[in-house]
C-alpha positions in Angstrom: -9.2 -88.1 -168.1 -9.9 -88.4 -164.4 -14.0 -87.6 -164.7 -13.7 -90.1 -168.1 -12.0 -92.7 -165.6 -15.1 -92.7 -163.5 -17.6 -92.7 -166.0 -15.8 -95.7 -167.5 -15.6 -97.4 -163.7 -19.5 -96.5 -163.6 -20.4 -98.1 -166.9 -19.0 -101.4 -166.1 -20.2 -101.6 -162.9 -24.1 -100.3 -163.5 -25.1 -103.6 -165.2 -23.4 -105.9 -162.2 -24.5 -103.5 -159.4 -28.4 -104.1 -161.0 -28.2 -107.5 -161.6 -27.0 -107.9 -157.9 -29.4 -106.1 -156.7 -32.1 -107.8 -157.8 -31.0 -111.0 -157.1 -33.4 -112.3 -154.0 -32.7 -111.8 -150.0 -32.9 -114.7 -148.2 -34.2 -114.6 -144.6 -33.1 -118.1 -143.0 -35.0 -118.6 -139.4 -34.2 -121.6 -137.1 -36.0 -122.4 -134.4 -33.9 -124.7 -131.6 -36.2 -128.0 -130.4 -38.9 -127.1 -132.1 -41.7 -130.3 -132.9 -44.9 -130.0 -134.7 -46.5 -128.1 -131.7 -47.1 -125.1 -134.1 -50.6 -124.2 -135.5 -50.1 -124.7 -139.1 -48.8 -128.6 -137.6 -51.7 -129.0 -135.4 -49.7 -131.2 -132.9 -51.1 -129.8 -130.1 -54.6 -128.5 -129.9 -53.3 -125.6 -127.7 -50.5 -124.2 -129.3 -50.7 -120.6 -130.0 -48.3 -119.8 -133.0 -50.0 -116.8 -134.9 -46.7 -115.7 -136.6 -46.2 -118.9 -137.6 -49.4 -119.4 -139.0 -49.1 -116.2 -141.1 -45.6 -117.5 -142.6 -47.4 -120.5 -143.4 -50.1 -118.6 -145.1 -47.6 -116.9 -147.2 -45.9 -119.6 -148.9 -45.6 -123.6 -148.5 -45.8 -125.5 -145.5 -44.0 -129.0 -145.2 -45.9 -131.5 -143.6 -43.4 -134.4 -143.6 -40.1 -132.6 -143.6 -37.4 -134.0 -141.1 -34.3 -133.5 -139.4 -30.7 -135.4 -140.5 -30.0 -135.7 -137.2 -31.7 -135.5 -133.8 -29.1 -133.1 -131.4 -28.2 -129.7 -132.4 -24.8 -130.1 -133.3 -25.7 -133.2 -136.0 -28.3 -131.1 -137.3 -26.9 -128.2 -137.8 -23.8 -129.6 -139.3 -25.5 -131.9 -141.8 -27.6 -129.0 -142.8 -25.2 -126.3 -143.4 -22.7 -128.6 -144.9 -24.5 -130.8 -147.2 -23.1 -133.8 -145.9 -24.8 -136.4 -143.7 -23.9 -137.8 -140.8 -23.2 -140.9 -141.9 -21.1 -139.4 -144.8 -19.0 -137.4 -142.3 -18.9 -139.3 -138.6 -20.2 -136.3 -137.0 -22.7 -137.9 -134.6 -22.3 -135.7 -131.6 -22.7 -132.0 -129.9 -18.8 -132.8 -129.0 -17.2 -132.7 -132.4 -16.0 -129.9 -134.3 -16.9 -130.1 -138.2 -13.8 -127.7 -138.7 -11.6 -130.7 -137.5 -13.5 -133.0 -139.7 -11.2 -134.5 -142.9 -14.4 -135.3 -144.7 -15.2 -131.6 -144.5 -11.9 -130.1 -145.0 -12.3 -127.2 -148.2 -15.9 -127.8 -148.0 -18.1 -124.4 -147.9 -20.8 -124.1 -145.4 -24.1 -122.5 -146.8 -23.3 -118.9 -145.4 -20.2 -119.3 -146.7 -21.4 -120.4 -150.4 -23.7 -117.1 -150.8 -20.9 -114.8 -149.3 -18.3 -116.5 -151.6 -21.2 -115.5 -154.5 -21.5 -112.1 -153.7 -23.9 -112.3 -150.6 -23.4 -109.9 -147.2 -24.4 -112.7 -144.8 -25.5 -111.4 -141.6 -26.3 -114.3 -138.3 -27.3 -113.9 -134.8 -28.4 -116.2 -132.2 -27.8 -120.2 -132.0 -27.6 -120.8 -135.9 -24.3 -123.2 -136.5 -21.8 -123.9 -134.3 -19.9 -122.3 -136.3 -19.7 -120.3 -139.5 -18.1 -117.4 -141.1 -20.5 -114.3 -142.0 -19.9 -110.7 -143.1 -21.6 -109.6 -139.6 -22.0 -111.7 -136.5 -23.9 -110.1 -133.3 -21.9 -110.0 -130.7 -23.7 -110.4 -127.3 -21.0 -111.0 -124.9 -22.6 -109.0 -121.7 -19.8 -109.0 -119.0 -18.3 -111.9 -120.2 -16.2 -112.3 -123.3 -16.1 -116.2 -123.3 -16.3 -118.0 -126.7 -19.4 -119.5 -125.8 -21.5 -116.3 -124.9 -19.2 -114.2 -128.0 -21.7 -116.8 -130.2 -25.2 -116.5 -128.8 -26.6 -115.8 -125.8 -26.0 -119.3 -124.6 -28.1 -121.4 -122.0 -27.1 -119.5 -118.8 -27.1 -116.2 -120.6 -30.3 -116.7 -122.5 -32.3 -114.7 -119.2 -30.7 -111.4 -118.0 -28.6 -112.2 -114.6 -30.7 -109.7 -112.2 -33.9 -111.9 -113.0 -32.3 -115.9 -113.3 -34.0 -117.8 -110.8 -32.3 -117.6 -107.8 -32.5 -121.3 -106.7 -32.1 -123.5 -109.8 -33.2 -126.0 -110.3 -36.7 -124.6 -109.8 -38.8 -127.9 -110.0 -37.2 -130.4 -108.6 -33.3 -132.9 -108.5 -33.6 -134.0 -111.8 -30.8 -132.0 -113.7 -30.2 -128.0 -113.9 -31.2 -127.6 -117.8 -34.1 -129.3 -117.2 -36.4 -126.6 -115.5 -39.1 -124.6 -116.0 -40.0 -121.0 -114.6 -42.1 -117.7 -115.0 -39.6 -114.5 -114.5 -39.9 -111.0 -113.9 -38.4 -109.4 -117.5 -39.3 -108.1 -121.1 -39.5 -110.1 -124.5 -36.8 -107.8 -125.6 -34.4 -108.6 -122.7 -34.3 -112.0 -123.0 -31.4 -113.3 -125.0 -33.7 -114.1 -127.8 -35.3 -110.7 -127.6 -31.8 -109.1 -128.6 -30.9 -111.7 -131.5 -33.9 -110.7 -133.2 -33.7 -106.6 -132.3 -30.2 -107.0 -133.8 -31.5 -109.1 -136.4 -34.2 -106.7 -137.3 -31.7 -103.9 -137.8 -29.7 -105.7 -140.3 -32.9 -106.4 -142.4 -34.2 -102.7 -141.9 -30.7 -101.2 -142.8 -30.1 -99.2 -146.3 -28.3 -101.2 -148.8 -28.8 -102.5 -152.3 -26.8 -105.4 -152.1 -27.9 -109.0 -152.2 -28.0 -110.2 -148.3 -28.7 -113.5 -146.1 -30.2 -112.7 -142.9 -30.1 -115.6 -141.0 -31.6 -115.7 -137.5 -31.6 -118.5 -134.8 -34.2 -118.5 -132.1 -33.2 -120.7 -128.9 -36.2 -121.0 -127.5 -38.4 -123.7 -126.9 -34.9 -125.3 -126.1 -34.3 -125.8 -121.8 -34.1 -124.6 -119.5 -37.6 -122.6 -120.0 -37.6 -119.9 -118.2 -39.8 -117.8 -120.0 -41.5 -113.8 -119.4 -45.0 -114.9 -116.8 -47.4 -113.7 -120.1 -46.1 -116.8 -121.9 -47.1 -119.0 -119.1 -50.8 -117.2 -118.6 -51.2 -117.6 -122.1 -51.8 -121.6 -121.5 -53.4 -121.7 -118.0 -52.0 -125.0 -116.0 -55.8 -125.9 -115.2 -56.7 -126.5 -118.5 -53.6 -128.0 -120.0 -54.5 -130.9 -122.7 -51.9 -133.8 -121.7 -50.4 -135.5 -125.6 -51.8 -139.2 -126.1 -49.6 -142.0 -124.7 -50.2 -145.5 -124.8 -49.7 -147.5 -121.4 -47.8 -150.3 -123.4 -46.3 -147.9 -126.3 -42.6 -150.1 -126.0 -44.4 -153.3 -125.8 -43.3 -154.1 -129.2 -40.1 -152.8 -129.9 -37.4 -155.0 -130.4 -35.8 -156.7 -127.2 -32.5 -154.5 -127.1 -34.8 -150.9 -128.0 -36.8 -152.1 -125.5 -34.7 -152.6 -122.7 -32.7 -149.4 -123.7 -35.6 -146.9 -123.4 -37.5 -148.9 -120.3 -34.1 -148.2 -117.9 -34.7 -144.6 -116.6 -30.7 -144.4 -115.3 -29.7 -145.4 -118.4 -31.8 -142.8 -120.4 -32.0 -139.4 -119.4 -35.4 -138.6 -121.1 -36.8 -141.9 -120.3 -36.0 -140.7 -116.3 -37.6 -137.2 -117.0 -40.7 -138.9 -117.7 -40.6 -141.0 -115.1 -40.1 -138.2 -113.2 -42.6 -136.2 -114.3 -45.5 -138.6 -114.6 -45.0 -140.5 -111.3 -47.5 -138.1 -109.2 -50.8 -139.2 -109.5 -52.8 -136.3 -110.8 -50.0 -135.7 -113.3 -50.0 -131.9 -112.2 -45.9 -131.8 -113.0 -46.5 -133.3 -116.6 -48.6 -130.5 -117.1 -46.8 -128.4 -116.1 -44.0 -129.2 -118.3 -46.5 -129.2 -121.5 -47.6 -126.0 -120.3 -43.5 -124.8 -120.4 -43.4 -125.8 -123.4 -46.6 -124.7 -124.7 -45.1 -121.4 -123.4 -42.1 -121.6 -125.0 -42.8 -122.3 -128.4 -45.8 -119.4 -127.9 -42.6 -117.0 -127.1 -40.4 -118.5 -130.0 -43.3 -117.6 -132.2 -43.0 -114.1 -131.0 -39.6 -113.7 -131.6 -40.6 -114.6 -135.1 -43.5 -112.3 -135.4 -40.7 -109.5 -134.4 -38.2 -110.2 -137.5 -41.2 -111.0 -140.0 -42.5 -107.1 -139.4 -39.1 -105.9 -139.7 -39.4 -107.5 -143.3 -42.6 -106.2 -144.2 -41.4 -102.6 -142.8 -38.4 -103.2 -145.1 -39.9 -102.8 -148.6 -37.8 -106.2 -149.5 -40.6 -108.7 -149.0 -41.6 -109.4 -152.5 -37.8 -110.0 -153.2 -36.9 -112.0 -149.7 -36.9 -115.6 -149.9 -38.3 -117.1 -146.0 -37.3 -120.4 -144.9 -38.4 -121.5 -141.1 -36.8 -124.3 -139.8 -35.9 -126.5 -136.8 -33.0 -128.7 -136.2 -35.0 -131.6 -134.9 -38.4 -131.9 -132.7 -38.8 -133.0 -129.2 -41.1 -135.4 -127.2 -43.1 -134.1 -124.4 -44.2 -137.3 -122.8 -44.7 -139.3 -125.9 -43.0 -142.8 -126.0 -42.5 -142.0 -122.4 -39.9 -139.6 -123.0 -39.3 -135.7 -122.4 -36.6 -134.9 -124.7 -34.9 -135.3 -128.2 -32.6 -138.0 -129.8 -34.7 -140.9 -130.6 -35.5 -142.0 -134.4 -39.1 -141.8 -133.8 -41.2 -139.3 -135.3 -41.5 -136.7 -132.8 -37.8 -136.2 -132.7 -37.4 -136.7 -136.6 -40.0 -134.2 -137.7 -40.2 -130.6 -137.8 -41.8 -127.5 -139.1 -40.6 -126.1 -142.1 -42.2 -123.6 -143.9 -40.7 -121.8 -148.1 -41.6 -118.4 -149.1 -40.3 -117.7 -152.4 -42.0 -115.1 -154.4 -42.9 -115.5 -157.5 -42.9 -119.4 -157.0 -45.0 -120.6 -153.9 -48.5 -120.6 -154.0 -50.1 -118.6 -150.8 -51.2 -121.1 -148.5 -50.2 -123.9 -150.0 -49.3 -127.6 -148.4 -47.0 -130.5 -149.6 -47.1 -134.1 -147.3 -44.3 -135.5 -149.5 -41.3 -136.7 -147.4 -38.6 -134.5 -147.7 -35.2 -133.7 -145.7 -33.6 -130.5 -144.1 -30.9 -131.8 -146.2 -32.7 -130.1 -149.1 -32.6 -126.7 -148.4 -29.2 -126.2 -149.1 -29.6 -127.2 -153.1 -33.0 -125.4 -152.7 -31.7 -122.0 -151.6 -29.1 -122.1 -154.4 -31.0 -122.8 -156.9 -33.6 -120.4 -155.6 -30.6 -117.8 -155.9 -29.6 -118.9 -159.2 -25.9 -119.8 -157.5 -24.2 -123.3 -158.7 -24.8 -126.0 -156.2 -21.4 -127.3 -154.7 -20.9 -131.0 -156.1 -20.9 -132.4 -153.0 -24.2 -131.8 -151.5 -26.5 -135.0 -150.8 -30.0 -133.1 -151.0 -32.2 -132.3 -153.7 -33.6 -129.2 -154.6 -37.2 -129.1 -153.6 -37.7 -126.4 -156.3 -40.2 -128.5 -158.3 -42.3 -129.3 -155.2 -42.4 -125.6 -154.9 -43.9 -125.0 -157.8 -46.2 -127.8 -157.6 -47.4 -128.8 -154.1 -48.9 -132.2 -155.7 -45.7 -133.3 -156.7 -43.8 -136.1 -154.8 -40.6 -136.3 -154.0 -40.3 -139.7 -154.7 -37.3 -140.6 -152.3 -37.5 -141.0 -148.7 -35.7 -138.7 -145.7 -33.3 -140.0 -144.2 -32.5 -139.5 -139.9 -29.5 -140.6 -137.9 -29.0 -140.9 -134.3 -25.5 -142.1 -133.6 -23.5 -144.8 -136.0 -25.1 -147.2 -137.8 -28.9 -146.4 -136.4 -31.2 -144.6 -138.8 -34.8 -144.1 -139.7 -36.4 -143.9 -143.3 -39.5 -141.3 -143.5 -41.8 -141.9 -146.4 -44.7 -140.4 -147.7 -46.8 -143.3 -145.4 -44.6 -145.4 -143.7 -41.6 -144.6 -141.2 -38.6 -147.5 -141.3 -36.2 -147.6 -138.3 -33.0 -149.9 -138.7 -30.5 -149.9 -135.9 -27.0 -151.4 -135.9 -27.3 -154.7 -134.2 -30.5 -155.3 -137.0 -32.9 -154.3 -135.2 -36.3 -152.9 -136.6 -39.6 -150.8 -136.6 -42.0 -149.9 -139.3 -45.0 -147.9 -138.8 -48.1 -146.7 -141.1 -47.9 -143.0 -140.4 -50.9 -142.2 -142.2 -53.3 -144.6 -140.0 -50.9 -144.7 -137.0 -49.2 -141.2 -136.9 -48.3 -141.8 -133.2 -46.4 -145.3 -133.8 -48.1 -147.1 -131.5 -47.9 -150.2 -133.5 -44.8 -151.7 -135.0 -45.1 -153.7 -138.2 -41.9 -155.0 -139.0 -42.5 -158.5 -137.9 -45.5 -158.2 -140.1 -44.7 -160.5 -143.5 -47.4 -158.3 -145.4 -45.3 -155.3 -145.4 -41.8 -156.9 -146.1 -41.8 -155.2 -149.6 -42.2 -151.8 -147.7 -39.4 -152.7 -145.5 -37.5 -153.5 -148.6 -38.5 -150.4 -150.6 -37.8 -147.7 -147.8 -34.3 -149.8 -147.1 -32.8 -148.8 -150.4 -32.7 -145.0 -148.6 -30.3 -146.4 -145.9 -26.9 -145.2 -146.4 -24.6 -147.8 -148.0 -21.6 -146.4 -145.6 -21.8 -145.6 -142.2 -18.3 -143.6 -141.1 -17.0 -144.3 -137.6 -17.7 -141.9 -135.0 -15.4 -139.3 -134.7 -15.9 -138.4 -131.4 -15.5 -135.7 -129.0 -12.6 -133.3 -130.4 -13.3 -130.2 -128.6 -14.5 -129.8 -124.9 -17.4 -127.2 -124.0 -14.9 -124.4 -123.7 -13.7 -124.9 -127.3 -17.0 -125.6 -128.8 -17.0 -122.1 -130.1 -13.7 -119.9 -130.5 -14.0 -116.4 -129.7 -14.7 -114.1 -132.9 -11.6 -112.4 -133.1 -9.4 -116.0 -133.3 -11.8 -117.3 -135.6 -10.5 -118.6 -139.3 -13.7 -120.9 -140.8 -14.3 -122.5 -144.2 
């Protein structure tokens, strides 16, 4: 009788297991603070990113992709819950989305895959909260909440090689700093993340899996193994193009805000790095950022190599994205958080075996908000009804297909950028406006908003502004509460 029951259970389970094993795996890779200074996007002529180049050759590169927010928590909360900042009121890094009324009962992207039968694995800087079957614990000698989730700002570099005199380069702020360090790639926090993630990719098992990898660099501070600085010799560094009077045609309120180095951290950074007559400090900043991008690219290479070795590459969807861009001198800023293109535009590569054409590109405007519905559709899962993005599957099938919409980016309450295929429109809460022709003016040097010839363009792009801006919830957690210890978490 026992044998009969076992055979009966096997007959019932085998079709289910077969279906499960045929479902596509997902490799979901985030690189923090990454702008278009990567080989596939040609944002800087000296970028060295062979692994991003190789990934782009496997699938589709989106050259006009934009983030929903320009700080880490804002963008990630929007992308991974499927609801825009203007819908949730999450506009800052100190807002815990789990405590937000509008997000009660909302399943995050990894949670949706877990509830749909996937094994979910996460490591590194991905989400400021989520749920997983297995999470990489990197506690070092410190079991505090922050370090339990990802090697943090103070743990990205092993203690024994952390620079003794911080900041190394000046009195601006501790985190705005750079220096080569004497350590190996895999001893770095990102090295530990990619090592653990590679082990999960290579692990045996037939269940469909959602592997998420969060690479922290090129986030500040730029402390890296020396070889990455040497890849970009200082004497040959090319500075990004900056127009001397770039801010002159901005709306007065915006110009005053961004011309005041005391009021704006990223403006103050640029003033400091560019005030020496030979621009040597600025060249150091460019070198450090390029080095950080190359380091992040090397980390990506470890993960891609593991996937190739696993034998699952032909049944694995790969998505590479960044949470937002980063100014390295453009618009006289060093940092993120603006509505300008250098801050909103991000690398986005999707490889969907059997669907994407190798080496394909799309220039139509898309948003990171589109990733949740896209992955749900690619995995043949029912997409939650609350999602505010649109599946990219039609574009993945046909690179020439246009999205016929615009991508919305938000920077704090009431301030939005609308990115279309040819123009970008910025609308601030005080009514100020900017308009740029990104085809002929990719650096956004000429504000066309006051030109009557472009009134119809503004009207067209304005339709994509949110009809309602949810009030700013504001901080609802302290730095120590930003992430709970793993043993204490109960997450949606």
